[in-house]
PDB file of N, CA, C and O in Angstrom:
ATOM      1  N   UNK A   1       0.814  -1.191   0.000  1.00  0.00           N
ATOM      2  CA  UNK A   1       0.000   0.000   0.000  1.00  0.00           C
ATOM      3  C   UNK A   1       0.862   1.261   0.000  1.00  0.00           C
ATOM      4  O   UNK A   1       0.542   2.223  -0.697  1.00  0.00           O
ATOM      5  N   UNK A   2       1.940   1.270   0.764  1.00  0.00           N
ATOM      6  CA  UNK A   2       2.821   2.436   0.817  1.00  0.00           C
ATOM      7  C   UNK A   2       3.397   2.747  -0.560  1.00  0.00           C
ATOM      8  O   UNK A   2       3.470   3.908  -0.964  1.00  0.00           O
ATOM      9  N   UNK A   3       3.807   1.698  -1.278  1.00  0.00           N
ATOM     10  CA  UNK A   3       4.346   1.907  -2.624  1.00  0.00           C
ATOM     11  C   UNK A   3       3.293   2.507  -3.551  1.00  0.00           C
ATOM     12  O   UNK A   3       3.601   3.389  -4.353  1.00  0.00           O
ATOM     13  N   UNK A   4       2.060   2.035  -3.444  1.00  0.00           N
ATOM     14  CA  UNK A   4       0.983   2.559  -4.281  1.00  0.00           C
ATOM     15  C   UNK A   4       0.753   4.042  -3.996  1.00  0.00           C
ATOM     16  O   UNK A   4       0.506   4.822  -4.916  1.00  0.00           O
ATOM     17  N   UNK A   5       0.834   4.427  -2.733  1.00  0.00           N
ATOM     18  CA  UNK A   5       0.652   5.835  -2.386  1.00  0.00           C
ATOM     19  C   UNK A   5       1.783   6.688  -2.943  1.00  0.00           C
ATOM     20  O   UNK A   5       1.543   7.788  -3.440  1.00  0.00           O
ATOM     21  N   UNK A   6       3.001   6.194  -2.865  1.00  0.00           N
ATOM     22  CA  UNK A   6       4.136   6.955  -3.412  1.00  0.00           C
ATOM     23  C   UNK A   6       3.986   7.144  -4.915  1.00  0.00           C
ATOM     24  O   UNK A   6       4.253   8.228  -5.432  1.00  0.00           O
ATOM     25  N   UNK A   7       3.563   6.100  -5.620  1.00  0.00           N
ATOM     26  CA  UNK A   7       3.356   6.188  -7.074  1.00  0.00           C
ATOM     27  C   UNK A   7       2.236   7.183  -7.379  1.00  0.00           C
ATOM     28  O   UNK A   7       2.377   8.023  -8.268  1.00  0.00           O
ATOM     29  N   UNK A   8       1.132   7.091  -6.649  1.00  0.00           N
ATOM     30  CA  UNK A   8       0.009   7.995  -6.879  1.00  0.00           C
ATOM     31  C   UNK A   8       0.413   9.437  -6.606  1.00  0.00           C
ATOM     32  O   UNK A   8      -0.007  10.349  -7.319  1.00  0.00           O
ATOM     33  N   UNK A   9       1.222   9.643  -5.582  1.00  0.00           N
ATOM     34  CA  UNK A   9       1.692  11.004  -5.282  1.00  0.00           C
ATOM     35  C   UNK A   9       2.587  11.511  -6.403  1.00  0.00           C
ATOM     36  O   UNK A   9       2.478  12.670  -6.802  1.00  0.00           O
ATOM     37  N   UNK A  10       3.471  10.659  -6.918  1.00  0.00           N
ATOM     38  CA  UNK A  10       4.350  11.038  -8.030  1.00  0.00           C
ATOM     39  C   UNK A  10       3.533  11.386  -9.274  1.00  0.00           C
ATOM     40  O   UNK A  10       3.975  12.167 -10.116  1.00  0.00           O
ATOM     41  N   UNK A  11       2.349  10.805  -9.382  1.00  0.00           N
ATOM     42  CA  UNK A  11       1.449  11.089 -10.511  1.00  0.00           C
ATOM     43  C   UNK A  11       0.602  12.339 -10.266  1.00  0.00           C
ATOM     44  O   UNK A  11      -0.224  12.702 -11.103  1.00  0.00           O
ATOM     45  N   UNK A  12       0.804  12.994  -9.125  1.00  0.00           N
ATOM     46  CA  UNK A  12       0.123  14.248  -8.866  1.00  0.00           C
ATOM     47  C   UNK A  12      -1.021  14.224  -7.881  1.00  0.00           C
ATOM     48  O   UNK A  12      -1.673  15.248  -7.674  1.00  0.00           O
ATOM     49  N   UNK A  13      -1.282  13.087  -7.271  1.00  0.00           N
ATOM     50  CA  UNK A  13      -2.373  13.011  -6.292  1.00  0.00           C
ATOM     51  C   UNK A  13      -1.984  13.741  -5.010  1.00  0.00           C
ATOM     52  O   UNK A  13      -0.838  13.669  -4.565  1.00  0.00           O
ATOM     53  N   UNK A  14      -2.950  14.444  -4.422  1.00  0.00           N
ATOM     54  CA  UNK A  14      -2.733  15.168  -3.188  1.00  0.00           C
ATOM     55  C   UNK A  14      -3.119  14.346  -1.971  1.00  0.00           C
ATOM     56  O   UNK A  14      -3.483  13.176  -2.086  1.00  0.00           O
ATOM     57  N   UNK A  15      -3.035  14.968  -0.812  1.00  0.00           N
ATOM     58  CA  UNK A  15      -3.270  14.281   0.461  1.00  0.00           C
ATOM     59  C   UNK A  15      -4.666  13.663   0.547  1.00  0.00           C
ATOM     60  O   UNK A  15      -4.803  12.505   0.941  1.00  0.00           O
ATOM     61  N   UNK A  16      -5.682  14.408   0.190  1.00  0.00           N
ATOM     62  CA  UNK A  16      -7.052  13.892   0.275  1.00  0.00           C
ATOM     63  C   UNK A  16      -7.221  12.719  -0.683  1.00  0.00           C
ATOM     64  O   UNK A  16      -7.789  11.692  -0.313  1.00  0.00           O
ATOM     65  N   UNK A  17      -6.731  12.868  -1.909  1.00  0.00           N
ATOM     66  CA  UNK A  17      -6.852  11.785  -2.893  1.00  0.00           C
ATOM     67  C   UNK A  17      -6.099  10.537  -2.431  1.00  0.00           C
ATOM     68  O   UNK A  17      -6.562   9.416  -2.643  1.00  0.00           O
ATOM     69  N   UNK A  18      -4.950  10.731  -1.806  1.00  0.00           N
ATOM     70  CA  UNK A  18      -4.180   9.589  -1.307  1.00  0.00           C
ATOM     71  C   UNK A  18      -4.904   8.893  -0.162  1.00  0.00           C
ATOM     72  O   UNK A  18      -4.913   7.664  -0.086  1.00  0.00           O
ATOM     73  N   UNK A  19      -5.505   9.665   0.720  1.00  0.00           N
ATOM     74  CA  UNK A  19      -6.266   9.071   1.817  1.00  0.00           C
ATOM     75  C   UNK A  19      -7.481   8.323   1.283  1.00  0.00           C
ATOM     76  O   UNK A  19      -7.805   7.239   1.767  1.00  0.00           O
ATOM     77  N   UNK A  20      -8.154   8.894   0.290  1.00  0.00           N
ATOM     78  CA  UNK A  20      -9.303   8.214  -0.309  1.00  0.00           C
ATOM     79  C   UNK A  20      -8.881   6.949  -1.045  1.00  0.00           C
ATOM     80  O   UNK A  20      -9.609   5.956  -1.037  1.00  0.00           O
ATOM     81  N   UNK A  21      -7.713   6.977  -1.681  1.00  0.00           N
ATOM     82  CA  UNK A  21      -7.177   5.777  -2.319  1.00  0.00           C
ATOM     83  C   UNK A  21      -6.933   4.698  -1.269  1.00  0.00           C
ATOM     84  O   UNK A  21      -7.276   3.535  -1.478  1.00  0.00           O
ATOM     85  N   UNK A  22      -6.347   5.080  -0.156  1.00  0.00           N
ATOM     86  CA  UNK A  22      -6.119   4.137   0.943  1.00  0.00           C
ATOM     87  C   UNK A  22      -7.434   3.556   1.431  1.00  0.00           C
ATOM     88  O   UNK A  22      -7.548   2.355   1.677  1.00  0.00           O
ATOM     89  N   UNK A  23      -8.419   4.425   1.565  1.00  0.00           N
ATOM     90  CA  UNK A  23      -9.736   4.003   2.034  1.00  0.00           C
ATOM     91  C   UNK A  23     -10.341   2.979   1.071  1.00  0.00           C
ATOM     92  O   UNK A  23     -10.897   1.967   1.499  1.00  0.00           O
ATOM     93  N   UNK A  24     -10.229   3.247  -0.219  1.00  0.00           N
ATOM     94  CA  UNK A  24     -10.787   2.344  -1.228  1.00  0.00           C
ATOM     95  C   UNK A  24     -10.059   1.002  -1.233  1.00  0.00           C
ATOM     96  O   UNK A  24     -10.691  -0.049  -1.331  1.00  0.00           O
ATOM     97  N   UNK A  25      -8.745   1.039  -1.129  1.00  0.00           N
ATOM     98  CA  UNK A  25      -7.950  -0.195  -1.183  1.00  0.00           C
ATOM     99  C   UNK A  25      -8.138  -1.058   0.068  1.00  0.00           C
ATOM    100  O   UNK A  25      -8.214  -2.284  -0.022  1.00  0.00           O
ATOM    101  N   UNK A  26      -8.213  -0.415   1.229  1.00  0.00           N
ATOM    102  CA  UNK A  26      -8.296  -1.159   2.486  1.00  0.00           C
ATOM    103  C   UNK A  26      -9.726  -1.511   2.879  1.00  0.00           C
ATOM    104  O   UNK A  26      -9.948  -2.389   3.713  1.00  0.00           O
ATOM    105  N   UNK A  27     -10.684  -0.832   2.285  1.00  0.00           N
ATOM    106  CA  UNK A  27     -12.083  -1.128   2.578  1.00  0.00           C
ATOM    107  C   UNK A  27     -12.389  -0.997   4.055  1.00  0.00           C
ATOM    108  O   UNK A  27     -12.015  -0.005   4.681  1.00  0.00           O
ATOM    109  N   UNK A  28     -13.072  -1.996   4.626  1.00  0.00           N
ATOM    110  CA  UNK A  28     -13.471  -1.914   6.027  1.00  0.00           C
ATOM    111  C   UNK A  28     -12.287  -1.875   6.996  1.00  0.00           C
ATOM    112  O   UNK A  28     -12.448  -1.484   8.152  1.00  0.00           O
ATOM    113  N   UNK A  29     -11.117  -2.271   6.541  1.00  0.00           N
ATOM    114  CA  UNK A  29      -9.929  -2.235   7.401  1.00  0.00           C
ATOM    115  C   UNK A  29      -9.364  -0.824   7.536  1.00  0.00           C
ATOM    116  O   UNK A  29      -8.492  -0.579   8.370  1.00  0.00           O
ATOM    117  N   UNK A  30      -9.866   0.111   6.709  1.00  0.00           N
ATOM    118  CA  UNK A  30      -9.364   1.479   6.764  1.00  0.00           C
ATOM    119  C   UNK A  30      -9.931   2.193   7.976  1.00  0.00           C
ATOM    120  O   UNK A  30     -11.134   2.151   8.236  1.00  0.00           O
ATOM    121  N   UNK A  31      -9.060   2.839   8.704  1.00  0.00           N
ATOM    122  CA  UNK A  31      -9.442   3.644   9.859  1.00  0.00           C
ATOM    123  C   UNK A  31      -8.263   4.505  10.246  1.00  0.00           C
ATOM    124  O   UNK A  31      -7.274   4.587   9.518  1.00  0.00           O
ATOM    125  N   UNK A  32      -8.368   5.137  11.378  1.00  0.00           N
ATOM    126  CA  UNK A  32      -7.327   6.052  11.824  1.00  0.00           C
ATOM    127  C   UNK A  32      -5.980   5.342  11.968  1.00  0.00           C
ATOM    128  O   UNK A  32      -4.954   5.872  11.541  1.00  0.00           O
ATOM    129  N   UNK A  33      -5.974   4.164  12.558  1.00  0.00           N
ATOM    130  CA  UNK A  33      -4.712   3.443  12.793  1.00  0.00           C
ATOM    131  C   UNK A  33      -4.068   3.045  11.468  1.00  0.00           C
ATOM    132  O   UNK A  33      -2.865   3.233  11.290  1.00  0.00           O
ATOM    133  N   UNK A  34      -4.843   2.504  10.544  1.00  0.00           N
ATOM    134  CA  UNK A  34      -4.263   2.105   9.257  1.00  0.00           C
ATOM    135  C   UNK A  34      -3.819   3.332   8.471  1.00  0.00           C
ATOM    136  O   UNK A  34      -2.802   3.281   7.778  1.00  0.00           O
ATOM    137  N   UNK A  35      -4.559   4.433   8.564  1.00  0.00           N
ATOM    138  CA  UNK A  35      -4.148   5.679   7.911  1.00  0.00           C
ATOM    139  C   UNK A  35      -2.782   6.124   8.436  1.00  0.00           C
ATOM    140  O   UNK A  35      -1.880   6.428   7.654  1.00  0.00           O
ATOM    141  N   UNK A  36      -2.637   6.162   9.742  1.00  0.00           N
ATOM    142  CA  UNK A  36      -1.369   6.578  10.343  1.00  0.00           C
ATOM    143  C   UNK A  36      -0.241   5.653   9.886  1.00  0.00           C
ATOM    144  O   UNK A  36       0.829   6.124   9.500  1.00  0.00           O
ATOM    145  N   UNK A  37      -0.472   4.364   9.927  1.00  0.00           N
ATOM    146  CA  UNK A  37       0.563   3.400   9.541  1.00  0.00           C
ATOM    147  C   UNK A  37       0.971   3.572   8.080  1.00  0.00           C
ATOM    148  O   UNK A  37       2.163   3.608   7.772  1.00  0.00           O
ATOM    149  N   UNK A  38       0.010   3.676   7.193  1.00  0.00           N
ATOM    150  CA  UNK A  38       0.299   3.752   5.760  1.00  0.00           C
ATOM    151  C   UNK A  38       1.006   5.061   5.400  1.00  0.00           C
ATOM    152  O   UNK A  38       1.982   5.046   4.650  1.00  0.00           O
ATOM    153  N   UNK A  39       0.527   6.185   5.922  1.00  0.00           N
ATOM    154  CA  UNK A  39       1.170   7.461   5.612  1.00  0.00           C
ATOM    155  C   UNK A  39       2.556   7.553   6.244  1.00  0.00           C
ATOM    156  O   UNK A  39       3.457   8.186   5.694  1.00  0.00           O
ATOM    157  N   UNK A  40       2.714   6.930   7.381  1.00  0.00           N
ATOM    158  CA  UNK A  40       4.036   6.917   8.029  1.00  0.00           C
ATOM    159  C   UNK A  40       5.016   6.098   7.184  1.00  0.00           C
ATOM    160  O   UNK A  40       6.150   6.518   6.954  1.00  0.00           O
ATOM    161  N   UNK A  41       4.570   4.930   6.726  1.00  0.00           N
ATOM    162  CA  UNK A  41       5.434   4.078   5.900  1.00  0.00           C
ATOM    163  C   UNK A  41       5.723   4.702   4.537  1.00  0.00           C
ATOM    164  O   UNK A  41       6.851   4.640   4.048  1.00  0.00           O
ATOM    165  N   UNK A  42       4.712   5.297   3.932  1.00  0.00           N
ATOM    166  CA  UNK A  42       4.869   5.838   2.581  1.00  0.00           C
ATOM    167  C   UNK A  42       5.692   7.115   2.552  1.00  0.00           C
ATOM    168  O   UNK A  42       6.516   7.299   1.656  1.00  0.00           O
ATOM    169  N   UNK A  43       5.480   8.002   3.524  1.00  0.00           N
ATOM    170  CA  UNK A  43       6.079   9.328   3.444  1.00  0.00           C
ATOM    171  C   UNK A  43       6.847   9.746   4.697  1.00  0.00           C
ATOM    172  O   UNK A  43       7.365  10.861   4.761  1.00  0.00           O
ATOM    173  N   UNK A  44       6.923   8.878   5.671  1.00  0.00           N
ATOM    174  CA  UNK A  44       7.620   9.175   6.929  1.00  0.00           C
ATOM    175  C   UNK A  44       7.091  10.465   7.570  1.00  0.00           C
ATOM    176  O   UNK A  44       7.853  11.283   8.084  1.00  0.00           O
ATOM    177  N   UNK A  45       5.775  10.619   7.521  1.00  0.00           N
ATOM    178  CA  UNK A  45       5.131  11.776   8.142  1.00  0.00           C
ATOM    179  C   UNK A  45       5.284  11.639   9.657  1.00  0.00           C
ATOM    180  O   UNK A  45       5.011  10.572  10.208  1.00  0.00           O
ATOM    181  N   UNK A  46       5.712  12.691  10.331  1.00  0.00           N
ATOM    182  CA  UNK A  46       5.870  12.624  11.790  1.00  0.00           C
ATOM    183  C   UNK A  46       4.553  12.285  12.493  1.00  0.00           C
ATOM    184  O   UNK A  46       3.477  12.696  12.058  1.00  0.00           O
ATOM    185  N   UNK A  47       4.660  11.546  13.559  1.00  0.00           N
ATOM    186  CA  UNK A  47       3.483  11.103  14.309  1.00  0.00           C
ATOM    187  C   UNK A  47       2.628  12.286  14.765  1.00  0.00           C
ATOM    188  O   UNK A  47       1.401  12.212  14.691  1.00  0.00           O
ATOM    189  N   UNK A  48       3.242  13.374  15.234  1.00  0.00           N
ATOM    190  CA  UNK A  48       2.436  14.498  15.724  1.00  0.00           C
ATOM    191  C   UNK A  48       1.582  15.115  14.614  1.00  0.00           C
ATOM    192  O   UNK A  48       0.499  15.634  14.886  1.00  0.00           O
ATOM    193  N   UNK A  49       2.053  15.063  13.383  1.00  0.00           N
ATOM    194  CA  UNK A  49       1.274  15.569  12.246  1.00  0.00           C
ATOM    195  C   UNK A  49       0.115  14.610  11.960  1.00  0.00           C
ATOM    196  O   UNK A  49      -1.011  15.045  11.722  1.00  0.00           O
ATOM    197  N   UNK A  50       0.394  13.323  11.985  1.00  0.00           N
ATOM    198  CA  UNK A  50      -0.643  12.324  11.732  1.00  0.00           C
ATOM    199  C   UNK A  50      -1.696  12.318  12.838  1.00  0.00           C
ATOM    200  O   UNK A  50      -2.873  12.073  12.577  1.00  0.00           O
ATOM    201  N   UNK A  51      -1.275  12.587  14.061  1.00  0.00           N
ATOM    202  CA  UNK A  51      -2.247  12.670  15.155  1.00  0.00           C
ATOM    203  C   UNK A  51      -3.215  13.820  14.922  1.00  0.00           C
ATOM    204  O   UNK A  51      -4.410  13.684  15.187  1.00  0.00           O
ATOM    205  N   UNK A  52      -2.726  14.929  14.439  1.00  0.00           N
ATOM    206  CA  UNK A  52      -3.610  16.055  14.121  1.00  0.00           C
ATOM    207  C   UNK A  52      -4.494  15.707  12.925  1.00  0.00           C
ATOM    208  O   UNK A  52      -5.677  16.048  12.907  1.00  0.00           O
ATOM    209  N   UNK A  53      -3.927  15.032  11.934  1.00  0.00           N
ATOM    210  CA  UNK A  53      -4.671  14.679  10.723  1.00  0.00           C
ATOM    211  C   UNK A  53      -5.810  13.696  11.004  1.00  0.00           C
ATOM    212  O   UNK A  53      -6.760  13.609  10.226  1.00  0.00           O
ATOM    213  N   UNK A  54      -5.716  12.966  12.100  1.00  0.00           N
ATOM    214  CA  UNK A  54      -6.777  11.997  12.398  1.00  0.00           C
ATOM    215  C   UNK A  54      -8.103  12.681  12.757  1.00  0.00           C
ATOM    216  O   UNK A  54      -9.124  12.011  12.912  1.00  0.00           O
ATOM    217  N   UNK A  55      -8.088  14.004  12.888  1.00  0.00           N
ATOM    218  CA  UNK A  55      -9.322  14.751  13.123  1.00  0.00           C
ATOM    219  C   UNK A  55     -10.071  15.042  11.812  1.00  0.00           C
ATOM    220  O   UNK A  55     -11.085  15.740  11.817  1.00  0.00           O
ATOM    221  N   UNK A  56      -9.574  14.509  10.701  1.00  0.00           N
ATOM    222  CA  UNK A  56     -10.196  14.716   9.396  1.00  0.00           C
ATOM    223  C   UNK A  56     -11.666  14.317   9.449  1.00  0.00           C
ATOM    224  O   UNK A  56     -12.008  13.253   9.965  1.00  0.00           O
ATOM    225  N   UNK A  57     -12.514  15.157   8.926  1.00  0.00           N
ATOM    226  CA  UNK A  57     -13.956  14.941   8.977  1.00  0.00           C
ATOM    227  C   UNK A  57     -14.400  13.622   8.327  1.00  0.00           C
ATOM    228  O   UNK A  57     -15.435  13.069   8.698  1.00  0.00           O
ATOM    229  N   UNK A  58     -13.639  13.132   7.385  1.00  0.00           N
ATOM    230  CA  UNK A  58     -14.040  11.889   6.696  1.00  0.00           C
ATOM    231  C   UNK A  58     -13.771  10.639   7.522  1.00  0.00           C
ATOM    232  O   UNK A  58     -14.200   9.547   7.150  1.00  0.00           O
ATOM    233  N   UNK A  59     -13.063  10.786   8.642  1.00  0.00           N
ATOM    234  CA  UNK A  59     -12.917   9.655   9.557  1.00  0.00           C
ATOM    235  C   UNK A  59     -14.173   9.487  10.395  1.00  0.00           C
ATOM    236  O   UNK A  59     -14.398   8.427  10.980  1.00  0.00           O
ATOM    237  N   UNK A  60     -14.988  10.529  10.453  1.00  0.00           N
ATOM    238  CA  UNK A  60     -16.273  10.426  11.132  1.00  0.00           C
ATOM    239  C   UNK A  60     -16.209  10.430  12.650  1.00  0.00           C
ATOM    240  O   UNK A  60     -17.190  10.077  13.303  1.00  0.00           O
ATOM    241  N   UNK A  61     -15.098  10.813  13.217  1.00  0.00           N
ATOM    242  CA  UNK A  61     -15.006  10.862  14.678  1.00  0.00           C
ATOM    243  C   UNK A  61     -15.739  12.070  15.230  1.00  0.00           C
ATOM    244  O   UNK A  61     -16.128  12.974  14.490  1.00  0.00           O
ATOM    245  N   UNK A  62     -15.915  12.070  16.503  1.00  0.00           N
ATOM    246  CA  UNK A  62     -16.566  13.199  17.153  1.00  0.00           C
ATOM    247  C   UNK A  62     -15.553  14.282  17.476  1.00  0.00           C
ATOM    248  O   UNK A  62     -14.380  14.182  17.118  1.00  0.00           O
ATOM    249  N   UNK A  63     -16.011  15.293  18.142  1.00  0.00           N
ATOM    250  CA  UNK A  63     -15.117  16.368  18.564  1.00  0.00           C
ATOM    251  C   UNK A  63     -14.781  17.321  17.437  1.00  0.00           C
ATOM    252  O   UNK A  63     -15.493  17.404  16.437  1.00  0.00           O
ATOM    253  N   UNK A  64     -13.698  18.029  17.612  1.00  0.00           N
ATOM    254  CA  UNK A  64     -13.258  19.012  16.626  1.00  0.00           C
ATOM    255  C   UNK A  64     -12.720  18.278  15.399  1.00  0.00           C
ATOM    256  O   UNK A  64     -11.837  17.427  15.506  1.00  0.00           O
ATOM    257  N   UNK A  65     -13.258  18.616  14.251  1.00  0.00           N
ATOM    258  CA  UNK A  65     -12.849  17.968  13.014  1.00  0.00           C
ATOM    259  C   UNK A  65     -12.202  18.983  12.084  1.00  0.00           C
ATOM    260  O   UNK A  65     -12.462  20.183  12.174  1.00  0.00           O
ATOM    261  N   UNK A  66     -11.350  18.479  11.183  1.00  0.00           N
ATOM    262  CA  UNK A  66     -10.735  19.343  10.184  1.00  0.00           C
ATOM    263  C   UNK A  66     -11.290  18.990   8.806  1.00  0.00           C
ATOM    264  O   UNK A  66     -11.634  17.841   8.531  1.00  0.00           O
ATOM    265  N   UNK A  67     -11.368  19.992   7.962  1.00  0.00           N
ATOM    266  CA  UNK A  67     -11.917  19.842   6.612  1.00  0.00           C
ATOM    267  C   UNK A  67     -10.885  19.212   5.674  1.00  0.00           C
ATOM    268  O   UNK A  67      -9.728  19.002   6.040  1.00  0.00           O
ATOM    269  N   UNK A  68     -11.339  18.917   4.454  1.00  0.00           N
ATOM    270  CA  UNK A  68     -10.429  18.429   3.414  1.00  0.00           C
ATOM    271  C   UNK A  68      -9.292  19.422   3.196  1.00  0.00           C
ATOM    272  O   UNK A  68      -8.135  19.031   3.048  1.00  0.00           O
ATOM    273  N   UNK A  69      -9.630  20.701   3.178  1.00  0.00           N
ATOM    274  CA  UNK A  69      -8.619  21.731   2.934  1.00  0.00           C
ATOM    275  C   UNK A  69      -7.578  21.760   4.055  1.00  0.00           C
ATOM    276  O   UNK A  69      -6.381  21.857   3.787  1.00  0.00           O
ATOM    277  N   UNK A  70      -8.030  21.676   5.303  1.00  0.00           N
ATOM    278  CA  UNK A  70      -7.098  21.669   6.434  1.00  0.00           C
ATOM    279  C   UNK A  70      -6.242  20.402   6.438  1.00  0.00           C
ATOM    280  O   UNK A  70      -5.048  20.447   6.735  1.00  0.00           O
ATOM    281  N   UNK A  71      -6.863  19.284   6.109  1.00  0.00           N
ATOM    282  CA  UNK A  71      -6.166  18.000   6.028  1.00  0.00           C
ATOM    283  C   UNK A  71      -5.053  18.087   4.986  1.00  0.00           C
ATOM    284  O   UNK A  71      -3.918  17.680   5.232  1.00  0.00           O
ATOM    285  N   UNK A  72      -5.402  18.622   3.825  1.00  0.00           N
ATOM    286  CA  UNK A  72      -4.435  18.766   2.747  1.00  0.00           C
ATOM    287  C   UNK A  72      -3.306  19.719   3.132  1.00  0.00           C
ATOM    288  O   UNK A  72      -2.135  19.422   2.894  1.00  0.00           O
ATOM    289  N   UNK A  73      -3.651  20.853   3.722  1.00  0.00           N
ATOM    290  CA  UNK A  73      -2.640  21.829   4.124  1.00  0.00           C
ATOM    291  C   UNK A  73      -1.696  21.261   5.173  1.00  0.00           C
ATOM    292  O   UNK A  73      -0.508  21.585   5.183  1.00  0.00           O
ATOM    293  N   UNK A  74      -2.210  20.428   6.041  1.00  0.00           N
ATOM    294  CA  UNK A  74      -1.411  19.811   7.087  1.00  0.00           C
ATOM    295  C   UNK A  74      -0.440  18.782   6.523  1.00  0.00           C
ATOM    296  O   UNK A  74       0.722  18.731   6.925  1.00  0.00           O
ATOM    297  N   UNK A  75      -0.915  17.966   5.595  1.00  0.00           N
ATOM    298  CA  UNK A  75      -0.104  16.849   5.095  1.00  0.00           C
ATOM    299  C   UNK A  75       0.743  17.178   3.861  1.00  0.00           C
ATOM    300  O   UNK A  75       1.845  16.650   3.706  1.00  0.00           O
ATOM    301  N   UNK A  76       0.244  18.029   3.004  1.00  0.00           N
ATOM    302  CA  UNK A  76       0.939  18.270   1.726  1.00  0.00           C
ATOM    303  C   UNK A  76       2.421  18.575   1.853  1.00  0.00           C
ATOM    304  O   UNK A  76       3.212  18.023   1.088  1.00  0.00           O
ATOM    305  N   UNK A  77       2.840  19.436   2.791  1.00  0.00           N
ATOM    306  CA  UNK A  77       4.277  19.717   2.896  1.00  0.00           C
ATOM    307  C   UNK A  77       5.104  18.496   3.313  1.00  0.00           C
ATOM    308  O   UNK A  77       6.322  18.480   3.141  1.00  0.00           O
ATOM    309  N   UNK A  78       4.443  17.481   3.857  1.00  0.00           N
ATOM    310  CA  UNK A  78       5.144  16.284   4.367  1.00  0.00           C
ATOM    311  C   UNK A  78       5.199  15.149   3.358  1.00  0.00           C
ATOM    312  O   UNK A  78       5.884  14.151   3.583  1.00  0.00           O
ATOM    313  N   UNK A  79       4.484  15.291   2.247  1.00  0.00           N
ATOM    314  CA  UNK A  79       4.431  14.220   1.257  1.00  0.00           C
ATOM    315  C   UNK A  79       5.627  14.349   0.327  1.00  0.00           C
ATOM    316  O   UNK A  79       5.608  15.118  -0.634  1.00  0.00           O
ATOM    317  N   UNK A  80       6.645  13.599   0.624  1.00  0.00           N
ATOM    318  CA  UNK A  80       7.863  13.643  -0.173  1.00  0.00           C
ATOM    319  C   UNK A  80       8.129  12.272  -0.778  1.00  0.00           C
ATOM    320  O   UNK A  80       7.734  11.243  -0.230  1.00  0.00           O
ATOM    321  N   UNK A  81       8.790  12.283  -1.889  1.00  0.00           N
ATOM    322  CA  UNK A  81       9.106  11.013  -2.575  1.00  0.00           C
ATOM    323  C   UNK A  81      10.345  10.379  -2.006  1.00  0.00           C
ATOM    324  O   UNK A  81      10.756   9.311  -2.459  1.00  0.00           O
TER     325      UNK A  81
END
């Protein structure tokens, strides 16, 4: 999965598209923990950034949520090949 994300990013996919790709590929196994693991393996995103990103509204958790735009702004600078 990490390799697929790196390839998709090299093809121009952004953070939201990569997360949605992960969601589609992992199906019911996709959740906050798998998101953190996959993005960490694919892009070595620091844990503190991923912890903030887990508030993404599409995870459906309660509390303070972040939008697609905030999610993208948070992760985009960390997505390196």
